[in-house]
C-alpha beads as a LAMMPS data file, in Angstrom:
LAMMPS data file: protein, C-alpha beads

90 atoms
89 bonds

1 atom types
1 bond types

-500.0 500.0 xlo xhi
-500.0 500.0 ylo yhi
-500.0 500.0 zlo zhi

Masses

1 110.0

Atoms # bond

1 1 1 -379.022 -34.611 -476.129
2 1 1 -377.804 -38.068 -475.500
3 1 1 -374.728 -38.559 -473.315
4 1 1 -372.025 -40.465 -475.368
5 1 1 -370.417 -41.826 -472.157
6 1 1 -373.711 -43.000 -470.828
7 1 1 -374.011 -46.202 -473.083
8 1 1 -370.371 -47.109 -472.235
9 1 1 -370.940 -46.612 -468.635
10 1 1 -374.066 -48.782 -468.758
11 1 1 -372.145 -51.502 -470.727
12 1 1 -369.357 -51.389 -467.980
13 1 1 -371.975 -51.599 -465.090
14 1 1 -373.666 -54.551 -466.628
15 1 1 -370.263 -56.288 -467.030
16 1 1 -369.283 -55.652 -463.337
17 1 1 -372.748 -56.874 -462.174
18 1 1 -372.381 -60.059 -464.171
19 1 1 -368.857 -60.659 -462.976
20 1 1 -369.963 -59.940 -459.341
21 1 1 -372.748 -62.708 -459.784
22 1 1 -370.514 -65.116 -461.225
23 1 1 -367.773 -64.488 -458.342
24 1 1 -370.637 -64.881 -455.916
25 1 1 -371.681 -68.231 -457.267
26 1 1 -368.158 -69.430 -457.376
27 1 1 -367.415 -68.338 -453.735
28 1 1 -370.581 -70.115 -452.649
29 1 1 -369.550 -73.247 -454.370
30 1 1 -366.096 -73.066 -452.983
31 1 1 -367.572 -72.637 -449.429
32 1 1 -369.776 -75.699 -449.967
33 1 1 -366.747 -77.848 -451.239
34 1 1 -364.579 -76.642 -448.316
35 1 1 -367.408 -77.646 -445.974
36 1 1 -367.438 -81.098 -447.521
37 1 1 -363.727 -81.433 -447.231
38 1 1 -363.890 -80.333 -443.455
39 1 1 -366.631 -83.063 -442.914
40 1 1 -364.661 -85.645 -444.611
41 1 1 -361.381 -84.831 -442.777
42 1 1 -363.289 -84.957 -439.227
43 1 1 -362.573 -88.576 -438.567
44 1 1 -358.734 -88.033 -439.394
45 1 1 -358.614 -85.093 -437.086
46 1 1 -360.274 -87.035 -434.282
47 1 1 -357.950 -89.831 -434.688
48 1 1 -354.972 -87.448 -434.555
49 1 1 -356.236 -85.734 -431.328
50 1 1 -356.680 -89.371 -429.811
51 1 1 -353.226 -90.394 -430.990
52 1 1 -351.734 -87.141 -429.374
53 1 1 -353.424 -87.679 -426.217
54 1 1 -352.245 -91.411 -426.221
55 1 1 -348.674 -90.240 -426.586
56 1 1 -348.947 -87.678 -424.017
57 1 1 -350.531 -90.151 -421.535
58 1 1 -347.918 -92.653 -422.358
59 1 1 -345.020 -90.333 -421.699
60 1 1 -346.628 -89.263 -418.470
61 1 1 -346.859 -92.939 -417.322
62 1 1 -343.367 -93.584 -418.360
63 1 1 -341.979 -90.545 -416.480
64 1 1 -344.305 -91.577 -413.351
65 1 1 -343.042 -95.122 -413.331
66 1 1 -339.360 -93.910 -413.973
67 1 1 -339.185 -95.867 -417.168
68 1 1 -338.563 -92.729 -419.484
69 1 1 -334.762 -92.705 -419.004
70 1 1 -334.642 -96.319 -420.536
71 1 1 -336.876 -95.246 -423.329
72 1 1 -334.642 -92.184 -423.896
73 1 1 -331.498 -94.193 -424.058
74 1 1 -333.303 -96.759 -426.504
75 1 1 -334.356 -93.880 -428.656
76 1 1 -330.735 -92.556 -428.738
77 1 1 -329.633 -96.027 -429.788
78 1 1 -332.348 -96.312 -432.573
79 1 1 -331.279 -92.955 -433.868
80 1 1 -327.486 -93.799 -433.954
81 1 1 -328.401 -97.064 -435.695
82 1 1 -330.596 -95.113 -438.163
83 1 1 -327.596 -92.762 -438.783
84 1 1 -325.168 -95.607 -439.370
85 1 1 -327.715 -97.274 -441.760
86 1 1 -327.945 -93.859 -443.847
87 1 1 -324.111 -93.677 -443.989
88 1 1 -323.849 -97.154 -445.104
89 1 1 -326.422 -96.570 -447.826
90 1 1 -324.440 -93.513 -449.075

Bonds

1 1 1 2
2 1 2 3
3 1 3 4
4 1 4 5
5 1 5 6
6 1 6 7
7 1 7 8
8 1 8 9
9 1 9 10
10 1 10 11
11 1 11 12
12 1 12 13
13 1 13 14
14 1 14 15
15 1 15 16
16 1 16 17
17 1 17 18
18 1 18 19
19 1 19 20
20 1 20 21
21 1 21 22
22 1 22 23
23 1 23 24
24 1 24 25
25 1 25 26
26 1 26 27
27 1 27 28
28 1 28 29
29 1 29 30
30 1 30 31
31 1 31 32
32 1 32 33
33 1 33 34
34 1 34 35
35 1 35 36
36 1 36 37
37 1 37 38
38 1 38 39
39 1 39 40
40 1 40 41
41 1 41 42
42 1 42 43
43 1 43 44
44 1 44 45
45 1 45 46
46 1 46 47
47 1 47 48
48 1 48 49
49 1 49 50
50 1 50 51
51 1 51 52
52 1 52 53
53 1 53 54
54 1 54 55
55 1 55 56
56 1 56 57
57 1 57 58
58 1 58 59
59 1 59 60
60 1 60 61
61 1 61 62
62 1 62 63
63 1 63 64
64 1 64 65
65 1 65 66
66 1 66 67
67 1 67 68
68 1 68 69
69 1 69 70
70 1 70 71
71 1 71 72
72 1 72 73
73 1 73 74
74 1 74 75
75 1 75 76
76 1 76 77
77 1 77 78
78 1 78 79
79 1 79 80
80 1 80 81
81 1 81 82
82 1 82 83
83 1 83 84
84 1 84 85
85 1 85 86
86 1 86 87
87 1 87 88
88 1 88 89
89 1 89 90
């Protein structure tokens, strides 16, 4: 005697297998695209690290030569001018 649920069970398993194959293909494609994006962003990442290092070195040398206080004062003046310009625009 044939099991009536066996046919339904086999159809469901076939759908699950097909969906998993499609999912695996999609994940593989996404992985490839993310790898390409990471490779394309590498020069930007390197530049950002170089810029961060430059800023850190510049701050160190400014502190070592005692010029950091003047730059802090200048920075405060620039911030005040920026705030005044914003208030004027409003």
